[in-house]
C-alpha positions as CSV (number, residue, x, y, z in Angstrom):
1,M,-7.7,-19.6,-71.2
2,A,-5.8,-21.6,-69.1
3,P,-5.8,-21.1,-65.3
4,R,-2.7,-19.7,-64.0
5,V,-0.6,-21.6,-61.7
6,T,2.6,-20.9,-59.8
7,G,4.9,-23.6,-58.9
8,M,9.4,-24.0,-58.7
9,L,11.0,-25.7,-59.8
10,T,12.9,-28.4,-58.3
11,D,16.2,-31.1,-57.8
12,R,15.5,-33.5,-59.8
13,D,16.3,-35.8,-57.0
14,E,13.0,-35.1,-55.4
15,R,10.8,-37.5,-54.4
16,V,8.0,-38.6,-56.7
17,S,5.3,-40.3,-54.1
18,G,3.2,-37.9,-52.7
19,M,4.0,-35.7,-55.1
20,V,0.4,-33.9,-55.3
21,S,-0.2,-33.4,-51.2
22,R,3.1,-32.0,-51.1
23,R,2.2,-28.7,-53.4
24,A,1.6,-26.4,-50.5
25,R,5.3,-27.3,-48.6
26,I,6.3,-26.8,-52.0
27,G,4.8,-23.4,-52.0
28,R,6.4,-22.3,-48.6
29,R,9.7,-23.2,-50.1
30,T,9.9,-20.3,-52.7
31,G,12.0,-17.9,-51.7
32,C,12.8,-17.4,-48.2
33,G,9.3,-16.4,-46.6
34,T,8.8,-12.6,-46.4
35,L,5.1,-11.5,-47.0
36,V,5.9,-10.8,-50.4
37,I,6.5,-13.7,-52.1
38,V,4.4,-15.8,-49.5
39,S,1.2,-13.7,-50.2
40,L,1.9,-13.9,-54.2
41,L,2.0,-17.6,-54.3
42,A,-1.3,-18.4,-51.6
43,L,-3.5,-15.6,-53.9
44,L,-2.7,-16.4,-57.8
45,A,-3.2,-20.2,-57.3
46,N,-6.4,-19.0,-57.7
47,D,-7.3,-17.8,-61.1
48,A,-6.8,-13.8,-61.7
49,G,-6.8,-13.6,-65.5
50,T,-9.3,-11.6,-67.0
51,S,-9.7,-10.5,-70.4
52,G,-11.7,-7.2,-69.5
53,R,-14.6,-8.1,-71.4
54,G,-17.9,-8.9,-70.8
55,R,-21.1,-7.0,-69.5
56,H,-20.2,-4.2,-66.8
57,L,-22.9,-4.1,-63.5
58,E,-23.8,-0.9,-62.5
59,R,-21.8,-2.5,-58.9
60,P,-22.2,-5.9,-58.1
61,N,-24.2,-5.7,-54.7
62,T,-25.4,-9.6,-54.6
63,L,-24.9,-12.9,-55.4
64,D,-26.7,-15.3,-57.0
65,V,-27.2,-19.3,-57.9
66,A,-26.2,-19.6,-60.9
67,W,-26.5,-23.6,-61.0
68,S,-25.8,-26.1,-58.1
69,F,-24.1,-29.5,-58.9
70,L,-24.9,-32.7,-56.4
71,T,-22.2,-35.2,-56.5
72,S,-22.4,-38.7,-54.6
73,G,-20.4,-39.0,-51.7
74,R,-19.0,-36.5,-48.7
75,A,-15.7,-34.2,-49.1
76,L,-14.3,-33.2,-46.3
77,D,-14.0,-29.1,-46.2
78,V,-10.4,-29.5,-45.1
79,S,-8.7,-32.0,-47.4
80,D,-5.6,-32.4,-49.8
81,Q,-8.0,-33.3,-52.9
82,P,-9.3,-30.0,-53.6
83,A,-11.8,-29.7,-56.9
84,A,-9.7,-28.3,-60.0
85,V,-11.1,-24.8,-61.8
86,G,-10.4,-23.8,-65.1
87,D,-12.3,-20.5,-66.9
88,K,-14.6,-23.2,-68.1
89,T,-15.1,-26.5,-66.2
90,L,-13.9,-28.0,-62.8
91,A,-12.9,-31.6,-61.8
92,I,-14.9,-32.9,-58.6
93,P,-12.5,-35.7,-57.3
94,Q,-14.8,-38.8,-55.5
95,G,-12.0,-41.0,-54.5
96,G,-11.0,-42.8,-57.5
97,K,-13.4,-41.1,-60.0
98,A,-13.8,-37.7,-60.3
99,S,-17.0,-35.4,-61.9
100,I,-16.1,-32.9,-65.0
101,V,-18.5,-30.0,-64.9
102,D,-19.3,-27.8,-67.4
103,T,-19.0,-23.9,-65.1
104,R,-21.1,-22.2,-67.4
105,D,-24.3,-23.9,-66.6
106,G,-23.5,-26.7,-64.3
107,R,-23.8,-29.4,-66.6
108,L,-21.7,-32.7,-66.2
109,L,-19.9,-33.2,-68.8
110,S,-17.6,-36.9,-67.9
111,M,-17.0,-39.3,-65.5
112,V,-13.3,-39.6,-65.6
113,K,-12.5,-43.2,-63.2
114,S,-9.3,-44.5,-62.4
115,S,-8.0,-47.9,-60.8
116,A,-4.9,-46.2,-58.6
117,D,-5.3,-45.7,-54.9
118,R,-4.7,-41.3,-54.9
119,F,-6.1,-40.1,-58.1
120,S,-5.8,-36.2,-57.7
121,P,-7.1,-33.9,-60.2
122,V,-4.2,-31.1,-60.8
123,G,-6.3,-28.3,-63.4
124,F,-6.7,-27.9,-67.1
125,S,-5.2,-27.3,-69.9
126,G,-5.2,-27.1,-73.7
127,G,-8.2,-28.4,-73.2
128,V,-7.2,-31.2,-71.4
129,M,-7.9,-32.1,-67.6
130,L,-4.4,-33.2,-66.4
131,A,-4.7,-35.3,-63.5
132,V,-2.1,-37.3,-61.5
133,E,-2.4,-41.0,-60.7
134,E,-0.1,-42.8,-57.6
135,W,0.0,-46.1,-56.2
136,F,1.5,-46.8,-52.9
137,G,3.3,-50.1,-51.2
138,Q,6.3,-51.7,-52.5
139,D,6.4,-50.7,-56.1
140,T,5.4,-47.2,-55.2
141,K,4.7,-45.7,-58.6
142,A,2.8,-42.5,-60.3
143,S,1.7,-40.3,-63.6
144,L,0.5,-37.8,-65.4
145,N,-2.5,-38.0,-67.1
146,A,-4.5,-36.6,-69.7
147,Y,-8.3,-36.5,-70.3
148,D,-10.8,-35.9,-72.3
149,P,-13.4,-33.7,-70.8
150,A,-15.9,-34.2,-73.5
151,T,-15.9,-37.4,-72.4
152,G,-13.5,-38.4,-70.0
153,S,-11.8,-40.8,-72.1
154,K,-7.6,-40.8,-71.3
155,L,-5.9,-39.9,-73.8
156,W,-2.2,-40.0,-73.1
157,H,0.1,-40.5,-70.1
158,K,3.8,-39.9,-68.4
159,A,5.4,-42.3,-66.0
160,A,7.0,-40.1,-63.3
161,N,11.0,-41.1,-62.4
162,S,13.0,-38.7,-60.3
163,T,15.8,-39.6,-62.0
164,P,16.4,-40.5,-65.5
165,R,16.7,-43.5,-66.6
166,K,18.2,-45.2,-70.3
167,G,15.9,-44.3,-73.0
168,E,13.8,-43.5,-70.2
169,E,14.4,-39.9,-70.5
170,D,11.3,-38.1,-71.3
171,D,9.0,-39.7,-68.4
172,W,7.5,-37.3,-66.3
173,L,9.6,-35.6,-63.2
174,G,7.0,-35.3,-60.8
175,Q,6.1,-32.0,-60.2
176,P,2.8,-30.3,-60.9
177,P,3.0,-29.3,-64.7
178,F,2.4,-25.5,-65.6
179,L,-1.2,-24.6,-67.1
180,L,-1.4,-23.2,-69.9
181,E,-3.5,-22.2,-73.4
182,P,-1.6,-23.8,-75.6
183,G,-1.3,-26.7,-73.5
184,P,0.8,-28.5,-70.1
185,V,4.2,-27.4,-69.5
186,T,6.1,-29.6,-67.2
187,Q,9.8,-31.1,-66.9
188,L,10.7,-34.4,-67.2
189,S,13.7,-36.5,-65.6
190,D,16.4,-35.3,-67.3
191,G,15.3,-32.0,-66.3
192,R,14.6,-30.8,-69.4
193,L,11.7,-28.1,-69.0
194,V,9.0,-28.9,-72.3
195,G,5.9,-27.7,-73.8
196,L,3.9,-30.6,-74.5
197,A,0.9,-31.6,-77.0
198,P,-2.4,-31.7,-75.5
199,R,-4.0,-34.1,-77.2
200,T,-1.4,-36.7,-77.6
201,G,1.5,-35.7,-75.1
202,A,3.9,-35.3,-77.8
203,I,6.8,-32.7,-76.9
204,R,5.8,-29.4,-78.8
205,W,9.3,-28.3,-77.8
206,S,12.0,-28.9,-74.6
207,K,14.4,-25.9,-73.3
208,P,17.6,-27.2,-70.8
209,T,17.5,-25.9,-67.7
210,P,20.3,-25.7,-65.5
211,K,21.4,-28.0,-62.8
212,V,21.4,-26.2,-59.7
213,S,22.2,-26.7,-56.1
214,P,19.6,-25.7,-53.0
215,C,20.6,-22.2,-51.4
216,E,22.9,-22.3,-48.3
217,Q,20.5,-22.4,-45.6
218,S,20.6,-20.1,-42.5
219,N,20.9,-21.2,-39.0
220,A,17.5,-19.4,-38.6
221,D,15.8,-21.8,-41.1
222,I,17.4,-24.9,-39.9
223,D,14.2,-26.4,-39.6
224,R,13.3,-25.3,-43.3
225,P,13.9,-27.5,-46.4
226,P,16.2,-25.2,-48.3
227,A,14.8,-23.2,-50.8
228,S,15.5,-23.8,-54.8
229,P,17.1,-21.2,-56.6
230,L,14.9,-22.1,-59.5
231,N,10.8,-20.4,-59.3
232,A,8.5,-20.3,-62.0
233,A,5.5,-18.7,-62.9
234,A,2.6,-18.9,-65.6
235,T,0.7,-16.0,-67.5
236,E,-1.6,-16.9,-70.1
237,R,1.2,-18.4,-73.4
238,H,4.4,-17.5,-71.3
239,I,6.8,-18.9,-68.4
240,A,8.8,-16.6,-66.5
241,L,11.8,-18.7,-64.9
242,L,13.7,-16.4,-62.1
243,R,16.7,-17.9,-60.6
244,G,18.9,-16.4,-57.6
245,C,19.5,-17.5,-53.8
246,P,20.3,-14.7,-51.2
247,G,24.0,-13.6,-51.8
248,E,23.7,-14.1,-55.5
249,T,22.5,-12.0,-58.2
250,A,19.1,-12.8,-60.0
251,E,18.1,-13.1,-63.0
252,I,14.4,-13.5,-65.0
253,E,14.0,-15.1,-68.5
254,V,10.5,-15.5,-69.9
255,V,9.7,-18.5,-72.8
256,N,7.4,-18.4,-74.8
257,T,5.3,-21.8,-74.5
258,E,4.4,-21.8,-78.2
259,D,7.8,-22.8,-79.2
260,G,9.6,-22.5,-75.9
261,S,12.1,-19.8,-77.4
262,S,13.3,-17.5,-75.0
263,M,11.1,-13.7,-75.5
264,W,13.6,-12.1,-73.0
265,Q,16.2,-12.6,-70.2
266,R,16.9,-9.5,-67.8
267,S,19.0,-9.1,-64.4
268,M,17.3,-8.0,-61.3
269,G,19.8,-7.3,-59.1
270,R,21.3,-9.0,-56.1
271,V,19.4,-10.4,-53.2
272,R,19.5,-10.0,-50.0
273,E,16.9,-12.2,-48.4
274,S,14.4,-13.0,-50.5
275,V,13.3,-13.2,-54.4
276,G,10.6,-14.6,-56.0
277,V,8.3,-14.5,-59.2
278,T,4.3,-14.6,-60.1
279,S,1.8,-13.5,-62.2
280,A,-1.9,-12.6,-62.3
281,G,-3.4,-11.9,-66.6
282,G,-0.4,-11.5,-68.7
283,V,1.8,-9.5,-66.1
284,I,4.9,-11.0,-64.7
285,G,6.3,-9.9,-60.7
286,V,9.4,-10.3,-59.7
287,G,9.7,-9.7,-55.5
288,L,13.3,-9.1,-54.4
289,D,13.9,-8.1,-51.2
290,H,10.8,-5.6,-49.8
291,D,11.0,-4.2,-54.3
292,V,8.4,-5.3,-57.1
293,W,9.5,-4.9,-60.4
294,L,6.3,-5.2,-63.2
295,F,6.4,-6.6,-67.0
296,A,4.0,-7.5,-69.8
297,A,4.2,-10.5,-70.8
298,S,6.8,-9.0,-73.9
299,G,9.2,-8.0,-71.7
300,K,8.1,-4.1,-71.2
301,E,8.6,-2.6,-67.9
302,I,4.9,-1.3,-66.4
303,P,6.3,1.5,-64.5
304,R,6.0,1.1,-61.0
305,R,7.1,2.6,-56.9
306,G,8.8,-0.4,-55.4
307,A,6.7,-1.0,-51.6
308,D,8.3,0.4,-48.6
309,S,10.5,-2.5,-46.1
310,K,7.1,-2.7,-44.3
311,S,4.1,-3.6,-47.4
312,G,4.4,-6.0,-49.7
313,L,3.2,-5.7,-53.3
314,W,1.9,-7.8,-56.0
315,P,-0.4,-8.0,-59.0
316,V,-3.9,-9.8,-58.6
317,G,-5.4,-9.4,-62.0
318,E,-5.6,-7.3,-64.8
319,A,-8.2,-6.3,-67.2
320,A,-8.9,-3.9,-70.1
321,G,-5.4,-2.4,-69.8
322,V,-5.2,-1.8,-66.3
323,V,-3.4,-4.1,-63.7
324,Y,-5.0,-4.2,-59.8
325,L,-1.8,-4.5,-57.3
326,S,-2.3,-5.7,-53.5
327,E,-0.4,-4.5,-51.0
328,G,-0.2,-6.5,-47.8
329,R,0.6,-4.1,-44.7
330,P,1.5,-5.0,-41.4
331,G,-0.9,-3.9,-38.6
332,V,0.0,-3.2,-35.1
333,P,2.0,-6.2,-33.5
334,A,-0.4,-6.5,-30.1
335,D,-3.9,-6.3,-31.6
336,A,-3.9,-10.2,-33.3
337,S,-6.9,-9.0,-35.8
338,S,-4.8,-6.3,-37.6
339,L,-1.7,-8.3,-38.6
340,V,-2.3,-7.5,-42.2
341,S,-4.2,-4.6,-43.5
342,H,-4.6,-4.8,-47.8
343,T,-4.9,-1.7,-50.5
344,L,-5.9,-2.2,-53.8
345,H,-4.3,-0.2,-56.7
346,A,-5.5,0.2,-60.4
347,V,-2.7,0.8,-62.5
348,R,-2.3,1.7,-66.1
349,E,-0.3,-0.8,-68.1
350,D,0.8,1.6,-70.4
351,T,2.3,4.3,-68.5
352,G,2.4,2.7,-64.9
353,S,0.0,5.6,-63.4
354,T,-2.5,5.0,-60.2
355,I,-6.0,5.3,-61.4
356,W,-7.1,5.1,-57.8
357,K,-6.4,3.0,-54.0
358,R,-9.0,1.8,-52.3
359,P,-8.0,0.1,-48.4
360,Q,-9.2,-3.6,-48.8
361,G,-9.2,-4.5,-45.0
362,R,-7.8,-8.0,-43.6
363,Q,-8.4,-10.0,-47.1
364,A,-7.0,-8.9,-50.1
365,P,-8.8,-10.1,-53.0
366,S,-8.8,-13.4,-54.9
367,S,-10.0,-13.2,-58.0
368,V,-10.8,-10.4,-61.1
369,T,-13.1,-11.4,-63.3
370,S,-14.6,-9.8,-66.5
371,E,-16.9,-7.8,-64.0
372,S,-15.7,-7.2,-60.7
373,I,-12.9,-7.8,-58.2
374,I,-13.6,-10.7,-55.5
375,A,-12.5,-10.9,-51.9
376,E,-13.0,-13.1,-49.6
377,A,-15.0,-11.3,-46.6
378,D,-14.0,-12.2,-43.2
379,V,-17.1,-12.7,-41.7
380,P,-17.7,-13.1,-37.5
381,G,-19.8,-16.4,-37.2
382,A,-19.8,-17.8,-40.5
383,Y,-19.4,-21.9,-41.6
384,A,-16.0,-22.3,-42.9
385,G,-14.9,-25.7,-43.5
386,D,-14.5,-27.4,-39.8
387,L,-15.9,-24.4,-37.3
388,R,-19.8,-26.2,-38.5
389,W,-18.5,-28.3,-35.8
390,S,-17.3,-25.6,-32.9
391,P,-19.6,-26.3,-29.7
392,G,-21.6,-23.5,-28.8
393,D,-24.9,-22.1,-29.4
394,A,-24.9,-22.3,-32.9
395,R,-23.6,-19.0,-34.0
396,L,-20.8,-20.3,-35.9
397,Q,-23.1,-21.5,-38.5
398,G,-24.2,-18.7,-40.5
399,P,-23.6,-17.8,-44.6
400,G,-19.9,-16.8,-45.9
401,A,-20.1,-13.7,-48.2
402,S,-17.4,-12.3,-50.5
403,S,-16.7,-8.3,-50.8
404,L,-16.9,-7.4,-54.8
405,R,-15.8,-4.3,-55.9
406,D,-16.6,-3.1,-59.6
407,F,-13.6,-1.1,-61.5
408,A,-14.2,2.5,-60.5
409,G,-12.9,1.4,-57.4
410,R,-16.6,1.4,-55.5
411,Q,-16.8,-1.3,-53.0
412,S,-20.5,-2.9,-51.6
413,P,-21.1,-3.6,-48.5
414,T,-20.5,-7.3,-47.5
415,V,-22.8,-10.1,-49.6
416,P,-23.8,-13.2,-48.5
417,W,-23.8,-16.5,-50.2
418,P,-27.1,-17.8,-50.7
419,V,-25.9,-21.4,-49.1
420,A,-23.1,-22.4,-46.7
421,G,-20.0,-23.6,-47.4
422,T,-16.3,-23.0,-48.6
423,Y,-15.0,-20.9,-51.4
424,V,-13.6,-22.9,-53.9
425,G,-12.1,-21.3,-56.9
426,S,-13.7,-18.2,-59.5
427,S,-14.6,-19.5,-63.1
428,G,-15.4,-16.9,-65.5
429,D,-17.6,-14.7,-63.8
430,L,-18.7,-17.3,-60.8
431,L,-17.3,-17.9,-57.8
432,I,-17.8,-21.6,-56.6
433,V,-18.6,-23.0,-53.1
434,R,-19.1,-26.6,-51.7
435,S,-21.2,-27.3,-49.0
436,E,-22.6,-30.7,-47.6
437,D,-26.0,-32.5,-48.8
438,K,-27.6,-34.9,-46.7
439,D,-27.2,-37.5,-50.5
440,G,-23.8,-36.4,-51.0
441,T,-21.4,-32.9,-51.9
442,R,-22.7,-30.0,-53.4
443,Y,-21.5,-27.2,-55.7
444,T,-22.9,-24.5,-56.3
445,G,-22.3,-21.6,-58.9
446,L,-23.0,-18.1,-57.6
447,R,-23.7,-15.1,-60.1
448,P,-22.3,-11.3,-59.2
449,G,-25.4,-9.3,-60.1
450,H,-26.7,-5.8,-59.2
451,R,-30.3,-4.8,-56.9
452,A,-31.6,-1.8,-56.1
453,V,-31.2,-0.9,-52.1
454,D,-32.1,0.6,-49.8
455,T,-31.0,1.7,-46.0
456,E,-34.2,-0.6,-44.5
457,K,-33.0,-3.3,-47.5
458,P,-29.1,-4.0,-46.7
459,T,-26.6,-5.5,-49.4
460,A,-25.6,-7.5,-46.3
461,L,-28.6,-9.2,-45.2
462,G,-29.4,-10.3,-49.2
463,G,-31.7,-7.9,-49.0
464,A,-34.4,-8.8,-46.5
465,E,-34.9,-5.8,-44.2
466,R,-34.3,-5.2,-40.6
467,R,-37.6,-5.3,-39.6
468,D,-37.4,-8.7,-40.7
469,W,-35.2,-10.7,-38.5
470,P,-37.1,-11.3,-35.5
471,D,-36.4,-10.5,-31.8
472,A,-35.0,-13.9,-30.5
473,C,-36.2,-13.4,-27.3
474,G,-39.6,-13.5,-28.2
475,M,-39.6,-16.7,-30.6
476,V,-40.6,-18.8,-27.8
477,S,-44.4,-17.8,-26.7
478,A,-44.8,-17.5,-23.1
479,D,-47.6,-20.6,-23.2
480,F,-44.7,-22.4,-24.3
481,L,-42.6,-22.0,-21.3
482,A,-45.3,-22.7,-19.3
483,E,-45.9,-25.9,-20.6
484,L,-41.8,-27.1,-20.1
485,G,-43.1,-26.8,-15.7
486,E,-40.0,-24.4,-15.2
487,S,-39.9,-20.5,-14.4
488,Y,-37.3,-19.7,-17.3
489,V,-35.2,-15.9,-17.5
490,K,-34.3,-14.9,-21.3
491,L,-30.6,-13.5,-21.6
492,P,-30.2,-11.8,-24.8
493,V,-27.0,-11.8,-26.7
494,K,-26.3,-7.8,-27.2
495,S,-23.7,-8.9,-29.3
496,S,-26.1,-10.9,-31.8
497,R,-27.7,-7.4,-32.4
498,K,-24.9,-7.0,-35.5
499,V,-25.4,-9.5,-38.4
500,M,-22.7,-9.5,-41.5
501,G,-21.7,-6.1,-39.9
502,T,-25.2,-4.9,-39.8
503,K,-27.3,-3.5,-36.6
504,L,-30.5,-5.1,-36.4
505,A,-33.3,-3.8,-33.3
506,S,-33.5,-7.3,-31.8
507,P,-30.8,-9.5,-30.9
508,S,-30.8,-12.7,-33.3
509,V,-29.7,-14.8,-30.5
510,C,-31.3,-15.6,-27.3
511,R,-30.3,-17.5,-24.2
512,Y,-32.8,-19.2,-22.0
513,A,-32.0,-20.6,-18.3
514,T,-34.1,-21.4,-15.3
515,E,-34.2,-19.8,-11.8
516,S,-32.8,-22.8,-10.7
517,G,-29.9,-23.2,-12.8
518,S,-29.8,-26.6,-14.1
519,D,-27.7,-27.1,-17.1
520,D,-30.4,-29.8,-17.8
521,D,-33.2,-26.6,-18.9
522,I,-30.9,-24.5,-20.4
523,F,-31.3,-23.7,-24.5
524,A,-30.2,-21.1,-26.9
525,V,-32.4,-19.5,-29.9
526,T,-30.4,-18.3,-32.9
527,V,-32.0,-16.6,-35.6
528,R,-29.6,-18.2,-38.2
529,W,-30.8,-15.9,-41.2
530,V,-33.9,-14.7,-43.4
531,A,-33.9,-15.6,-46.8
532,T,-36.1,-14.1,-49.6
533,D,-37.9,-16.7,-49.7
534,E,-39.0,-20.6,-49.1
535,T,-36.8,-22.3,-51.6
536,A,-33.2,-20.0,-50.2
537,A,-34.2,-20.8,-46.6
538,E,-34.4,-24.7,-47.4
539,T,-31.4,-24.5,-49.7
540,Y,-29.4,-22.8,-46.7
541,A,-30.1,-24.8,-44.2
542,T,-29.9,-28.1,-46.1
543,S,-26.1,-26.6,-47.1
544,V,-25.1,-25.8,-42.8
545,I,-26.5,-28.8,-41.6
546,P,-23.5,-30.9,-40.5
547,W,-24.4,-33.9,-42.5
548,G,-20.5,-35.2,-43.3
549,C,-17.3,-35.6,-41.2
550,D,-15.9,-34.2,-38.2
551,P,-11.9,-34.1,-39.8
552,P,-10.3,-32.1,-36.9
553,L,-11.3,-34.7,-34.3
554,G,-9.6,-37.3,-36.6
555,G,-12.2,-39.3,-38.9
556,C,-15.9,-39.0,-39.5
557,V,-18.3,-38.7,-36.7
558,T,-22.0,-39.3,-37.4
559,A,-24.5,-36.5,-36.9
560,E,-27.1,-38.8,-36.2
561,I,-29.7,-37.2,-38.0
562,T,-33.6,-37.4,-37.9
563,Q,-36.3,-35.0,-39.4
564,R,-39.0,-34.8,-37.1
565,Q,-40.8,-33.2,-39.7
566,H,-40.6,-31.0,-42.9
567,G,-38.2,-28.4,-42.5
568,V,-37.4,-29.5,-38.9
569,H,-33.8,-31.8,-38.3
570,L,-32.7,-32.9,-35.6
571,Y,-29.0,-34.0,-35.0
572,T,-25.8,-34.1,-32.0
573,Y,-22.8,-32.6,-32.1
574,R,-20.0,-34.7,-30.6
575,T,-17.5,-31.5,-29.7
576,G,-14.1,-31.0,-27.3
577,L,-11.7,-32.9,-27.2
578,Q,-13.4,-35.7,-25.6
579,Q,-16.2,-35.4,-27.8
580,L,-19.1,-35.3,-26.2
581,P,-22.4,-35.4,-28.6
582,V,-24.3,-31.6,-27.9
583,A,-28.0,-31.7,-28.8
584,H,-28.5,-29.0,-31.8
585,A,-32.0,-28.5,-34.3
586,T,-31.8,-26.2,-37.4
587,V,-35.7,-25.4,-38.3
588,V,-36.8,-24.1,-41.7
589,S,-40.0,-22.2,-40.9
590,G,-41.0,-20.3,-44.8
591,R,-38.2,-17.4,-45.3
592,Y,-36.9,-18.1,-42.1
593,V,-34.0,-20.0,-40.5
594,F,-33.2,-21.3,-36.8
595,G,-31.0,-22.7,-34.3
596,I,-31.9,-24.6,-31.2
597,S,-28.8,-25.9,-29.0
598,A,-28.3,-26.7,-25.5
599,G,-25.4,-28.1,-22.9
600,N,-25.7,-31.9,-23.7
601,N,-27.4,-34.6,-24.8
602,K,-29.0,-36.4,-22.3
603,A,-32.7,-37.8,-22.9
604,R,-34.3,-34.8,-21.7
605,T,-32.5,-32.5,-23.3
606,K,-33.1,-34.0,-26.8
607,H,-36.8,-34.4,-25.6
608,L,-36.5,-30.2,-24.7
609,I,-34.8,-29.7,-28.2
610,R,-37.4,-31.8,-30.4
611,R,-40.4,-29.8,-28.6
612,L,-38.6,-26.6,-29.3
613,A,-37.9,-27.6,-33.0
614,T,-41.6,-28.6,-34.0
615,H,-43.0,-25.7,-32.1
616,L,-40.6,-22.7,-34.1
617,A,-40.9,-24.9,-37.2
618,V,-45.3,-24.4,-36.7
619,T,-44.5,-20.5,-35.0
620,G,-42.1,-19.2,-36.7
621,S,-43.0,-18.4,-40.2
622,G,-46.1,-16.4,-38.4
623,D,-46.6,-12.5,-39.9
624,R,-44.4,-10.3,-38.2
C-alpha cells in the first residue's frame, strides 16, 4: 500500500518555483497552529498505516541489521532533499539522480536520472515513483514526473503552471500529489482535483474544487501567511477534504479515489480558533479547536471522547481493528524538558472503547507496523544530524535509539540502533536509518526482533553486559602516562555512569589533566559503545565518524580524516563560530569503540592524540 501523505489544497496563484522545498512551510499553514493540528501533520508524514497482519513478536526489544545500502556521494543530515520512503521501496536523492531500493532486501532496483537543476523524489503511488524536476533562471519551470521503479524509465510528465492556460488546463498546479494505492491524486492548474492513471498519467476522474480566499488573519498572525480554508488528508484509497476558517462552519467530504465520487459529507460545527484533518491507516481524524472526531473511511464515527482543553489527540496508526491514538499534553512551562508529554491509547475501532493507555514520554510514536509501535527515543548524547560536529569530549556521538511497544501495550526499554545515524522513516516492518560513510551515504534497514535478556544484559546496551563496559579512567595505563613525562590527574565524569538510561559500575568518560594545568596536555577518553562483536563495532564506528559536511557552519568543512592503522581514525572537528579545529580520534578495538578528544589542534596535541589512539587500539580489547 502507498504511504499516506497529509497535505493541503492552496489557492491557484501559489508560485510554482520552490514547490518541493516549501513542503515544511505548507504544513505550518494548516489551521492556526494549535498543538492538535501541528502535531498531526508532523507525525503522519511518516507512513503510519498498517495491515495488522504478520507474525507478532513476543515483545520487540532489539533492532537488527536487515540490510545495508551504500550510495555514492555525501548526503547532508540537514537537507531539503530527503529520501522518499514507501512500504516496499525507497528513493534516495543524489543530486541529478536517485537510487530506487527494494526495502525488503536492500537491493538496488534502478537508477533514475534527470538534467534538471533540482530533482526531488516525492514518493510512490500505484507502483510508480513520483518526482519533481525544477529548472531555475529566466525561464523558471517545473514538472511532475512518474518513473518505473524496476527500470528507472520515465513514464510520463505534467508541466507545472500556477494559472490555467487555454488548451493547457490539464497542467499540474504545483503542489505535492497525494500518494494512494490506486494512483496519485493531485490538483491541476484550473483547480480541479484529479486522479491519475499511474502508468500513463491519464486523468481517470476529475472533481472541481471551490475557488476560495485565504482565511482572515488576526493581528497576532501578521507575520505569518494566511491559512487556506481547504485542508486535505489521504488514507489508502480515500481523500478527506475539509473546509473551514475561524468563525465559519467546518465541513468535511470524503472522496473515493477509484472514481472521484463523493462517499459522504458532514458538517463539523463552527470553528473558533483552528481546524484540520489528518489520517492514519484507514482512520480519518478531524481536529476542531480542542475536540477530535474519528471516522472510518466509510463514514462511520468511531466513538471517542474529545480531548480536554490542554491536550491534543490524534490517530497515529491502525492494526487489526484497533486504532492507536497519541495524546499530547503540555508540561510544566518552567521545565523545558517537559514541554509536551504523550500518552498512547489503544481504542477499538468498532466500539470506541479503550483497550489500554500507556504513558509515552516526550516522543510521540512515529509509525505503526504490522508487528510493533515505534517511536524515536530521546537519548541524551545520541548522534542526531549535525550534533556530530559539536564541540566537547565526543560524548555526543552515541547511537540513536527507538522505543518499541507491542500491541498489548508493553514497552521495552530504549533499544539502541546498531549504527549511528538519522531516522529516515519506516518501510513495511523496517526502520530506515541514514548515516555517512567513508565512501558515501549509507542507508540501513533495521528489523525489530526479540531476544532473551536479563538484568546483566540490558536491552538499552544492545545486549552487552554492564561489566563489559570498562572504566574510562582505567583505559590508559600508568606506564603510558609516565612516558608522556607529565604528572596526570584523572577526572572521572560522574554523569557518564549512565548510558542509554542504564547505570554502569564505572564512568564511561574520563578527563586527564596535568597538575600544571596546561590546556595542551588535557585530553578525554570516552567508551562510546560496546558492541556484540567486532563487525558490529566497526560498523558503528564507521558511521559515527564525521566523513561529510558541516551544515550549521555554512557548507562542507573537511574533517581531515586519516587512518593511522586498522581501527584508528584521526581527524579534526571545526567548532564554534571561529571554526577552530580540535583534534579527535575514534578507535575500534575488538568489539569496543573508544573516542579521544583534546582542546585544540596544535602539533603537540595531535601527536598526543595519535599516541593515545595507537595505545588503545592495542590494549583496549584485552580481557576485562
